[in-house]
KETOR-16029 format. One line per field, with one value per residue (C-alpha): chain; x, y, z; residue number from 1; residue in three letters. Coordinates in pm, 1 decimal, padded with zeros to 6 digits. Example, Ala and Ser with C-alpha at 12.3 -4.5 7.8 and 13.67 -1.06 7.14 Angstrom:
BEGIN
chain = c(A;A)
c1 = c(01230.0;01367.0)
c2 = c(-00450.0;-00106.0)
c3 = c(00780.0;00714.0)
resi = c(1;2)
resn = c(ala;ser)
// end
This chain:
BEGIN
chain = c(A;A;A;A;A;A;A;A;A;A;A;A;A;A;A;A;A;A;A;A;A;A;A;A;A;A;A;A;A;A;A;A;A;A;A;A;A;A;A;A;A;A;A;A;A;A;A;A;A;A;A;A;A;A;A;A;A;A;A;A;A;A;A;A;A;A;A;A;A;A;A;A;A;A;A;A;A;A;A;A;A;A;A;A;A;A;A;A;A;A;A;A;A;A;A;A;A;A;A;A;A;A;A;A;A;A;A;A;A;A;A;A;A;A;A;A;A;A;A;A;A;A;A;A;A;A;A;A;A;A;A;A;A;A;A;A;A;A;A;A;A;A;A;A;A;A;A;A;A;A;A;A;A;A;A;A;A;A;A;A;A;A;A;A;A;A;A;A;A;A;A;A;A;A;A;A;A;A;A;A;A;A;A;A;A;A;A;A;A;A;A;A;A;A;A;A;A;A;A;A;A;A;A;A;A;A;A;A;A;A;A;A;A;A;A;A;A;A;A;A;A;A;A;A;A;A;A;A;A;A;A;A;A;A;A;A;A;A;A;A;A;A;A;A;A;A;A;A;A;A;A;A;A;A;A;A;A;A;A;A;A;A;A;A;A;A;A;A;A;A;A;A;A;A;A;A;A;A;A;A;A;A;A;A;A;A;A;A;A;A;A;A;A;A;A;A;A;A;A;A;A;A;A;A;A;A;A;A;A;A;A;A;A;A;A;A;A;A;A;A;A;A;A;A;A;A;A;A;A;A;A;A;A;A;A;A;A;A;A;A;A;A;A;A;A;A;A;A;A;A;A;A;A;A;A;A;A;A;A;A;A;A;A;A;A;A;A;A;A;A;A;A;A;A;A;A;A;A;A;A;A;A;A;A;A;A;A;A;A;A;A;A;A;A;A;A;A;A;A;A;A;A;A;A;A;A;A;A;A;A;A;A;A;A;A;A;A;A;A;A;A;A;A;A;A;A;A;A;A;A;A;A;A;A;A;A;A;A;A;A;A;A;A;A;A;A;A;A;A;A;A;A;A;A;A;A;A;A)
c1 = c(01487.7;01543.3;01471.8;01162.7;01015.8;01080.7;00893.7;00608.1;00583.5;00608.9;00456.8;00143.0;00127.6;00058.1;-00190.0;-00412.0;-00491.3;-00680.2;-00428.1;-00166.0;-00352.1;-00396.6;-00046.3;00057.0;-00176.1;-00057.0;00317.3;00242.0;-00040.5;-00282.5;-00262.6;00005.7;00358.9;00571.8;00813.0;00607.8;00580.5;00190.2;00229.4;00381.3;00115.2;-00163.7;00040.7;00053.5;-00309.7;-00418.7;-00506.7;-00568.4;-00196.4;-00061.5;-00326.0;-00343.4;-00125.8;-00112.4;-00405.8;-00232.2;-00095.2;-00452.3;-00513.7;-00208.1;-00249.8;-00405.8;-00739.5;-00862.8;-01010.1;-01141.5;-01289.5;-01618.1;-01630.8;-01846.5;-01582.4;-01308.9;-01484.3;-01543.7;-01187.0;-01078.5;-01298.7;-01155.2;-00785.4;-00802.6;-00885.2;-00625.9;-00384.1;-00616.8;-00590.7;-00201.0;-00147.7;-00388.2;-00207.1;00134.7;00220.6;00471.6;00431.7;00149.0;00062.0;00095.6;00052.8;00388.2;00256.2;00047.8;00130.3;00147.5;-00090.1;00087.2;00431.0;00286.4;00086.3;00386.7;00631.1;00394.8;00375.5;00743.4;00770.1;00564.9;00746.8;01087.5;00951.8;00878.4;01191.7;01417.2;01215.1;01078.9;01442.8;01438.3;01073.6;00967.9;00735.2;00774.5;00990.1;01252.3;01027.9;00752.4;00986.1;01102.6;00752.5;00655.6;00967.1;00905.7;00547.3;00692.8;00970.7;00692.0;00474.2;00773.2;00892.8;00571.6;00569.7;00922.5;00827.2;00548.9;00734.9;01035.4;00778.2;00592.6;00901.7;01202.5;01270.5;01173.4;01448.7;01682.8;02063.8;02114.2;01950.8;02291.2;02301.9;01930.9;01791.9;01540.3;01363.1;01516.5;01584.5;01460.5;01529.7;01519.1;01275.1;01537.3;01409.3;01777.3;01875.4;01929.7;01683.7;01904.1;01770.0;01921.1;01969.4;01700.2;01933.3;01997.7;01629.0;01548.7;01825.2;01708.4;01329.7;01467.2;01684.6;01403.9;01136.4;01392.5;01452.5;01089.4;01013.1;01220.0;00986.2;00634.6;00353.9;00250.2;-00107.9;-00238.5;-00590.9;-00660.5;-00508.3;-00405.3;-00133.4;00149.4;00216.2;00457.4;00233.2;00229.4;00612.2;00634.0;00383.0;00548.8;00874.0;00698.5;00583.2;00936.8;01109.7;00855.0;00920.6;01295.0;01220.5;01373.0;01100.4;01260.2;01250.8;00925.6;00754.3;00933.4;00806.3;00452.9;00469.8;00561.5;00273.6;00008.9;00133.8;-00006.3;-00316.1;-00478.3;-00844.9;-01044.1;-01369.2;-01608.7;-01758.1;-01963.4;-02172.6;-02082.1;-02392.8;-02213.5;-01869.1;-01677.2;-01567.1;-01207.8;-01083.0;-01268.3;-01175.5;-00998.9;-00835.5;-00649.5;-00309.3;-00192.1;-00465.4;-00362.9;-00604.1;-00582.9;-00580.6;-00881.3;-01167.1;-01301.3;-01657.9;-01827.0;-01795.2;-01557.0;-01362.7;-01460.6;-01227.0;-01405.6;-01264.3;-01092.7;-01220.7;-00909.4;-00970.6;-01352.7;-01265.3;-01029.6;-01273.9;-01584.8;-01923.2;-01949.2;-01652.5;-01801.2;-01529.8;-01726.7;-02065.1;-01973.9;-01710.7;-01824.4;-02123.0;-02302.8;-02180.3;-02485.0;-02713.6;-02500.9;-02370.6;-02613.9;-02633.1;-02325.7;-02107.2;-02063.1;-01915.3;-01851.3;-01658.0;-01489.2;-01762.1;-01625.5;-01580.1;-01961.2;-02037.8;-01909.9;-01811.2;-01447.4;-01132.0;-00993.5;-00744.8;-00398.3;-00230.0;-00112.5;-00371.5;-00422.3;-00487.2;-00174.6;00041.9;-00135.6;-00054.9;00291.2;00363.7;00191.1;00407.3;00728.8;00646.0;00567.1;00898.7;01075.8;00908.1;00637.4;00340.9;00105.2;00187.0;00157.4;-00215.8;-00302.6;-00235.1;-00432.8;-00714.8;-00710.5;-00812.5;-01028.4;-01258.6;-01346.4;-01418.2;-01720.5;-02022.2;-01990.7;-02179.8;-01947.8;-01613.7;-01377.7;-01014.4;-00745.8;-00453.6;-00118.7;00072.8;00408.9;00612.9;00547.5;00169.6;00163.3;00339.8;00091.5;-00196.0;-00091.7;-00018.0;-00371.0;-00510.6;-00340.9;-00497.4;-00856.6;-00798.6;-00627.3;-00787.4;-00764.8;-00574.6;-00224.0;-00070.1;-00145.1;00054.2;00344.1;00294.3;00319.4;00633.2;00829.0;00716.5;00748.3;01059.1;00962.6;00915.2;00595.9;00442.9;00601.5;00350.2;00306.3;-00030.3;-00209.6;-00468.7;-00680.1;-00771.2;-01000.4;-00867.9;-00500.5;-00332.5;-00071.5;00160.5;00356.8;00600.9;00840.9;01134.4;00925.2;01026.4;00679.1;00679.1;00822.1;00617.1;00785.0;00837.4;00623.2;00776.2;00669.7;00915.1;01206.5;01149.3;01199.2;01448.2;01688.6;01926.9;01643.8;01696.4;01390.1;01299.9;01359.4)
c2 = c(02262.5;02032.3;02319.2;02413.5;02049.3;01961.3;02295.5;02218.3;01840.8;01888.4;02214.4;02130.7;01820.8;02055.6;02252.3;01944.8;01877.6;02086.9;01973.8;02121.3;02456.7;02456.5;02389.5;02693.4;02910.5;02827.4;02872.2;03242.4;03382.0;03306.5;03258.6;02978.0;03069.9;03021.6;02708.0;02593.8;02216.1;02230.4;02316.3;01964.6;01799.8;01961.5;01859.4;01506.3;01501.3;01579.8;01232.9;01382.1;01447.9;01120.7;00856.1;00825.2;00622.7;00472.7;00340.1;00215.4;-00118.0;-00250.1;-00216.5;-00414.6;-00719.1;-01050.0;-01020.1;-00776.4;-00831.7;-00525.1;-00738.9;-00566.1;-00364.9;-00106.9;-00034.7;-00058.2;00188.6;00432.1;00459.1;00485.0;00784.4;01015.6;01113.1;01121.5;00753.3;00637.7;00565.5;00285.2;00101.6;00156.7;00012.0;-00255.6;-00365.7;-00300.7;-00052.8;00230.9;00522.7;00509.9;00886.6;00959.2;01336.5;01464.9;01718.4;01481.0;01407.3;01054.4;01043.2;00774.4;00961.8;01296.9;01151.6;00969.4;01248.5;01511.7;01297.3;01258.2;01647.5;01679.4;01418.6;01582.1;01924.8;01728.5;01536.9;01841.4;02118.0;01951.4;01946.9;02318.3;02378.4;02523.0;02431.3;02065.9;01815.1;01592.0;01304.3;01474.8;01597.5;01213.5;01094.4;01327.2;01247.7;00896.1;00929.5;01114.6;00850.5;00581.4;00763.8;00837.2;00465.5;00370.2;00612.4;00486.7;00120.0;00172.1;00392.2;00140.2;-00127.8;00060.7;00224.8;-00016.7;-00405.9;-00622.1;-00673.5;-00937.1;-01019.4;-00720.1;-00460.4;-00299.0;-00157.7;-00157.7;00197.7;00260.0;00614.2;00958.2;00961.5;01289.7;01351.1;01715.5;01976.7;02142.8;02265.7;02265.0;01907.1;01675.8;01402.5;01114.6;00771.7;00577.6;00212.5;-00028.3;-00156.3;00197.7;00283.4;-00035.7;00031.8;00385.5;00236.6;-00024.3;00226.1;00482.2;00215.7;00100.3;00443.1;00518.0;00210.2;00351.2;00658.3;00546.1;00506.2;00166.3;00248.3;00542.8;00674.1;00612.2;00366.3;00647.6;00761.4;00522.6;00338.8;00054.9;-00196.7;00005.2;00020.6;-00358.8;-00431.0;-00235.2;-00402.7;-00736.6;-00620.7;-00484.2;-00814.1;-01013.2;-00799.7;-00865.3;-01245.9;-01243.2;-01480.7;-01528.3;-01162.4;-01112.1;-01383.0;-01222.5;-00879.8;-01030.7;-01200.0;-00879.1;-00687.9;-00963.7;-00934.6;-00589.8;-00611.7;-00924.0;-00876.6;-01009.2;-00929.5;-01227.0;-01219.3;-01491.3;-01314.5;-00946.9;-00728.9;-00401.3;-00356.4;-00098.1;00230.3;00235.7;00419.3;00217.4;-00112.3;-00328.1;-00523.3;-00215.7;-00147.7;00116.3;00309.3;00388.2;00421.5;00433.0;00780.5;00716.0;00496.3;00259.7;00272.2;00402.0;00320.8;00327.6;00316.2;-00035.6;-00333.6;-00614.5;-00933.1;-01200.7;-01556.2;-01686.5;-01480.1;-01560.2;-01944.0;-01907.8;-01738.1;-01960.3;-01846.6;-01959.2;-01725.1;-01425.2;-01219.5;-01305.7;-01232.8;-00918.6;-00748.9;-00852.8;-00775.7;-00841.2;-00591.2;-00594.6;-00524.4;-00185.0;-00074.3;-00214.2;-00501.4;-00402.3;-00517.1;-00881.5;-01084.2;-00948.1;-00648.1;-00534.9;-00353.1;-00322.7;00052.5;00086.2;-00048.2;00271.9;00462.2;00489.3;00428.9;00075.2;00014.6;-00040.2;-00010.1;-00305.9;-00516.2;-00808.0;-01061.9;-00943.5;-01036.9;-01360.8;-01460.1;-01321.7;-01552.2;-01820.4;-01776.1;-01764.2;-02086.9;-02260.3;-02145.9;-02284.4;-02611.2;-02608.7;-02689.6;-02765.9;-02446.2;-02240.3;-02395.9;-02335.3;-01964.1;-01969.2;-02124.4;-01858.9;-01618.8;-01845.5;-01936.9;-01568.4;-01570.3;-01819.6;-01899.9;-02179.8;-02435.6;-02348.4;-02364.4;-02629.8;-02635.7;-02619.9;-02857.8;-02895.4;-03194.4;-03046.3;-02727.1;-02627.7;-02710.4;-02492.1;-02199.9;-02205.3;-02202.8;-01924.0;-01713.5;-01810.2;-01698.5;-01374.5;-01329.3;-01402.7;-01162.8;-00849.4;-00854.8;-00517.0;-00370.4;-00316.5;-00637.5;-00872.7;-00680.7;-00658.9;-01047.8;-01087.6;-00907.7;-01068.2;-01429.3;-01383.2;-01596.1;-01836.0;-02171.6;-02227.5;-01924.6;-01836.1;-01748.4;-01555.1;-01335.2;-01202.6;-00943.6;-00840.1;-00481.3;-00408.8;-00704.8;-00645.3;-00897.7;-00776.8;-01020.3;-00999.8;-01256.7;-01308.1;-01124.1;-00829.9;-00476.4;-00397.8;-00539.2;-00189.0;00132.1;00392.4;00734.0;00987.6;01175.0;01511.6;01421.3;01336.8;01634.5;01865.1;01644.0;01493.9;01349.9;01079.5;00770.8;00636.6;00251.9;00042.3)
c3 = c(-01310.3;-01033.9;-00775.9;-00961.4;-00994.5;-00626.8;-00517.0;-00725.0;-00649.3;-00285.6;-00205.8;-00438.3;-00215.9;00071.3;-00117.5;-00189.9;00172.8;00437.5;00707.1;00514.5;00474.2;00835.8;00897.9;00660.6;00846.3;01202.5;01081.5;00977.8;01166.2;01454.1;01826.2;01817.6;01850.3;01543.9;01573.5;01875.6;01915.7;01885.4;01521.8;01450.7;01654.1;01451.5;01128.8;01232.1;01322.8;00969.6;00823.3;00477.5;00453.6;00599.7;00550.2;00155.4;-00045.1;-00400.8;-00609.6;-00936.5;-00825.3;-00768.7;-01156.7;-01233.6;-01019.2;-01131.3;-00922.1;-01153.2;-01497.4;-01702.8;-01979.3;-02057.6;-02377.8;-02211.4;-01961.6;-02202.1;-02450.3;-02160.7;-02048.3;-02400.8;-02447.6;-02186.8;-02166.2;-01798.0;-01780.8;-02007.4;-01724.1;-01615.7;-01938.0;-01943.3;-01597.1;-01646.6;-01969.4;-01822.5;-02087.6;-02080.1;-02038.4;-01783.8;-01847.7;-02210.7;-02169.5;-02096.2;-01853.4;-01657.6;-01297.8;-01151.6;-00851.9;-00649.5;-00698.5;-00593.7;-00301.5;-00133.1;-00200.6;-00063.2;00266.9;00272.8;00240.0;00536.7;00741.6;00656.3;00805.1;01119.7;01150.3;01085.6;01258.1;01568.2;01758.6;01775.7;01838.8;02160.3;02428.5;02441.0;02634.2;02487.4;02502.0;02332.3;02057.1;02013.1;01998.2;01704.4;01526.1;01567.1;01424.4;01104.5;01065.7;01056.8;00796.7;00585.9;00599.2;00482.7;00199.1;00092.3;00114.5;-00131.2;-00364.3;-00388.4;-00450.9;-00741.6;-00923.5;-00866.4;-00897.7;-00613.9;-00329.6;-00442.9;-00514.6;-00731.9;-00502.3;-00417.8;-00784.1;-00886.9;-00903.9;-00632.5;-00586.6;-00487.4;-00101.6;-00014.3;00372.9;00405.4;00291.2;00088.2;-00249.4;-00400.0;-00345.5;-00633.4;-00710.6;-00806.2;-00747.8;-00465.1;-00485.7;-00379.3;-00104.4;00020.2;00037.2;00210.4;00443.9;00531.0;00582.4;00828.3;01037.7;01041.7;01186.3;01441.9;01563.3;01576.2;01795.6;02073.1;02100.1;01976.6;02234.1;02309.7;02179.7;01987.8;01995.9;01632.0;01385.9;01165.5;01429.3;01453.1;01764.0;01840.7;01667.5;01364.0;01340.1;01421.1;01145.5;00883.7;00983.8;00919.6;00581.6;00516.1;00581.9;00390.1;00088.8;00124.8;00152.2;00527.8;00650.6;00997.4;01070.4;00912.0;01148.3;01444.1;01387.8;01302.0;01633.5;01806.2;01647.6;01738.3;02100.4;02090.6;01846.0;01758.6;01729.0;01422.3;01287.0;01273.6;00921.2;00994.8;01243.2;01200.5;01164.7;01062.4;00898.5;01112.7;00994.5;00901.9;01194.8;01464.6;01284.2;01536.6;01252.4;01110.7;01274.6;01057.1;00878.8;00515.3;00237.9;-00147.8;-00252.2;-00493.3;-00450.6;-00726.8;-00662.8;-00982.0;-01353.7;-01515.2;-01195.3;-01084.3;-01013.8;-01187.9;-01035.2;-01224.2;-01261.6;-01086.1;-00766.4;-00782.0;-00810.5;-00506.4;-00282.1;-00362.9;-00287.3;00070.8;00190.5;00346.2;00185.6;-00154.7;-00006.8;00181.0;-00028.9;-00397.8;-00600.1;-00925.1;-01175.0;-01395.8;-01090.4;-01027.3;-01370.3;-01599.4;-01852.9;-02025.8;-01728.5;-01646.5;-01357.1;-01011.5;-00877.2;-00565.2;-00360.7;-00000.5;-00077.0;-00115.6;00229.6;00423.7;00122.3;00246.6;00029.6;00055.7;00345.7;00227.0;00554.4;00793.0;00963.8;01208.7;00923.0;00742.9;01053.8;01096.5;00738.1;00746.9;01060.0;00877.5;00570.5;00796.2;00964.6;00621.1;00467.7;00782.6;00704.9;00979.1;00769.7;01054.2;01240.0;00931.4;00880.9;01229.8;01164.0;00864.4;01017.8;01301.5;01030.6;00818.8;01115.0;01129.9;00742.9;00716.4;00880.9;01126.7;00898.5;00619.0;00790.8;00706.6;00854.0;00593.6;00588.2;00401.9;00300.9;00308.3;00320.8;-00057.9;-00005.8;00288.7;00131.3;-00170.3;00057.7;00262.8;-00030.4;-00183.5;00144.5;00116.4;-00230.5;-00076.0;00198.8;00026.8;-00296.7;-00454.2;-00171.0;-00259.1;-00146.8;-00453.4;-00677.8;-00419.0;-00382.1;-00768.2;-00771.6;-00495.0;-00603.9;-00973.4;-00973.1;-00730.9;-00899.0;-00697.2;-00844.1;-01161.8;-01418.1;-01746.4;-01743.3;-02041.1;-02097.7;-02387.6;-02451.5;-02743.9;-02938.9;-02853.2;-02622.8;-02373.2;-02184.9;-01854.3;-01786.0;-01493.4;-01664.6;-01789.3;-01706.3;-01654.6;-01297.2;-01238.5;-01313.9;-01535.5;-01383.4;-01539.8;-01827.3;-01645.3;-01350.4;-01572.8;-01790.9;-01500.5;-01338.6;-01590.9;-01336.0;-01258.5;-01459.9;-01640.1;-01576.4;-01877.1)
resi = c(1;2;3;4;5;6;7;8;9;10;11;12;13;14;15;16;17;18;19;20;21;22;23;24;25;26;27;28;29;30;31;32;33;34;35;36;37;38;39;40;41;42;43;44;45;46;47;48;49;50;51;52;53;54;55;56;57;58;59;60;61;62;63;64;65;66;67;68;69;70;71;72;73;74;75;76;77;78;79;80;81;82;83;84;85;86;87;88;89;90;91;92;93;94;95;96;97;98;99;100;101;102;103;104;105;106;107;108;109;110;111;112;113;114;115;116;117;118;119;120;121;122;123;124;125;126;127;128;129;130;131;132;133;134;135;136;137;138;139;140;141;142;143;144;145;146;147;148;149;150;151;152;153;154;155;156;157;158;159;160;161;162;163;164;165;166;167;168;169;170;171;172;173;174;175;176;177;178;179;180;181;182;183;184;185;186;187;188;189;190;191;192;193;194;195;196;197;198;199;200;201;202;203;204;205;206;207;208;209;210;211;212;213;214;215;216;217;218;219;220;221;222;223;224;225;226;227;228;229;230;231;232;233;234;235;236;237;238;239;240;241;242;243;244;245;246;247;248;249;250;251;252;253;254;255;256;257;258;259;260;261;262;263;264;265;266;267;268;269;270;271;272;273;274;275;276;277;278;279;280;281;282;283;284;285;286;287;288;289;290;291;292;293;294;295;296;297;298;299;300;301;302;303;304;305;306;307;308;309;310;311;312;313;314;315;316;317;318;319;320;321;322;323;324;325;326;327;328;329;330;331;332;333;334;335;336;337;338;339;340;341;342;343;344;345;346;347;348;349;350;351;352;353;354;355;356;357;358;359;360;361;362;363;364;365;366;367;368;369;370;371;372;373;374;375;376;377;378;379;380;381;382;383;384;385;386;387;388;389;390;391;392;393;394;395;396;397;398;399;400;401;402;403;404;405;406;407;408;409;410;411;412;413;414;415;416;417;418;419;420;421;422;423;424;425;426;427;428;429;430;431;432;433;434;435;436;437;438;439;440;441;442;443;444;445;446;447;448;449;450;451;452;453;454;455;456;457;458)
resn = c(met;asn;asn;lys;tyr;leu;ser;met;leu;leu;leu;ser;gly;leu;ala;leu;thr;ser;ser;cys;ser;lys;tyr;thr;asp;val;lys;thr;gln;gly;ser;leu;ile;pro;ser;ala;ile;asp;asn;tyr;arg;tyr;leu;leu;asn;gly;thr;ser;thr;phe;glu;pro;gly;gly;met;met;thr;asp;leu;ala;ala;ala;asp;val;ala;ile;val;asp;ser;ala;gln;gln;glu;thr;ile;glu;gly;tyr;ser;asp;tyr;leu;phe;ile;arg;asn;val;tyr;thr;trp;lys;ala;pro;ile;phe;glu;val;thr;thr;ser;his;asp;pro;asp;trp;asp;thr;tyr;tyr;gly;arg;ile;tyr;asn;cys;asn;ile;ile;val;asn;glu;val;pro;thr;ser;thr;gly;gly;thr;asp;ser;ala;lys;ala;glu;leu;ile;ala;glu;ala;leu;thr;his;arg;ala;asp;ala;tyr;leu;asn;leu;val;asn;glu;tyr;ala;lys;pro;tyr;gly;thr;thr;ser;ser;ser;asp;leu;gly;val;pro;leu;val;leu;thr;pro;asp;leu;asn;gln;lys;leu;asn;arg;ala;thr;val;ala;thr;val;tyr;asn;lys;ile;glu;ala;asp;leu;lys;ile;ala;leu;gln;ser;leu;pro;thr;ala;ser;ser;tyr;asn;thr;leu;pro;asp;lys;ala;ala;ala;tyr;ser;leu;leu;ala;arg;phe;tyr;leu;leu;lys;ser;asp;tyr;val;asn;ala;gly;leu;tyr;ala;asp;ser;thr;leu;glu;leu;gln;asn;thr;leu;asn;asp;leu;gly;thr;ile;asn;thr;ile;pro;tyr;arg;lys;ser;asp;pro;glu;ile;ile;phe;gly;lys;ile;ala;ala;ser;gly;phe;thr;tyr;ser;pro;tyr;ile;leu;arg;leu;ser;asp;asp;ile;leu;asn;leu;leu;gly;thr;ser;asp;met;arg;tyr;gln;leu;phe;thr;asn;asp;ala;ala;ser;tyr;phe;gly;ser;asp;tyr;thr;gly;arg;tyr;phe;ser;arg;glu;gln;ile;asn;tyr;glu;asn;arg;asn;ile;gly;thr;ser;val;pro;glu;met;ile;leu;ile;lys;ala;glu;ser;leu;ala;arg;ala;gly;asp;ala;thr;gly;ala;met;glu;glu;val;asn;val;leu;arg;gln;lys;arg;phe;gln;ala;ala;asp;tyr;val;ala;met;thr;ala;thr;asp;lys;asn;asp;ala;ile;val;lys;val;val;glu;glu;arg;arg;arg;glu;phe;met;cys;arg;leu;leu;pro;trp;met;asp;gln;arg;arg;leu;lys;asp;asp;pro;leu;phe;thr;lys;thr;tyr;thr;arg;thr;trp;gln;gly;gln;thr;tyr;thr;leu;asp;pro;ser;ser;asn;arg;tyr;val;phe;pro;ile;ala;thr;tyr;val;ile;gly;leu;asn;pro;glu;ile;glu;gln;asn;pro)
// end
């Protein structure tokens, strides 16, 4: 059963992407020599394999409010939409049909399978130097580390004092279809992510041609995000600094004429996208009053990246929705970015008690998020005020783009942010309190049915 599922899961991931189809072709036919190093370069260049990530986290986060009866009724009317309701209301299981696949799980493990091919086969490939091989392996390790960091932050508890015993996710490190899929502990998964990124740093180029290809800034930025999720604020700040030494350009939203396409956006450090866009009804991310009040109408992120729902979807829809994906019709970026590094550095300073330094970093970003006439520098009265204001700025900057849910998870027990959330769906109220098991996504019944050694989340 295990063998069958791993084959179906990981190999089906190959079939879903054109780059993987190309990879299969060059491995078996054509002018390229089998096992030649060029095959692995072509595979890594296939962004449709390595760029997509999860999409469900954005439905669970507090910046979304699916409250209009028209949207709820449409979602209720189609079985393929019901996962939206279940993620939004923090229900288990998310996928009620036992044969349904989890798109986040499949996307990440599909990427991991391709990374494992590269890591395990490149050392014996032909036609390349040792340094060329090391660079390819480093790229694969970086992509794999990103996948595992996201997986462990969807399907396992936040990193904390019990991480050495908390169940994480299956740690699949070879393209072997016969291996067991027992869940490694959260600490074990984190340790592997850290080790892989530090190995990758030794061989990654200083700069890459496209932000979808890992370079040193990409690995540094992932380590900054990694340490923030561990609440290791000192190291998070150090790696954010290292990243910003290599890449620090911000788009000035107060003067910008055209929002750049993702692959030419100077703010994006390591380009990753949600596997599915939320652009058309009922797949829209209607924004909560909480995030809209935080933004305010003079913030260019409000003016550029949100829109009136009724104008686009009819009078049955109310409020505003996240519309950034409609600008260039590209899925939203969930990879690391210059703004993320600035705000990680700011939080590191705030946690260390440097409120003034933290606000200086926040204001570096905020100056580029307002027209000059509307910009007012932010100040903080003390350490706690600075921490709160940094986190609020993260909410403004990253609304509907993966990080709000990660922040809710890592901060749920912090006295500054502890909160119980409620949502109503067709007259029924759902609650998410800090101790809730619903901060961890359940593993799809289909996965466990084929792999009974995988323990379900409570």
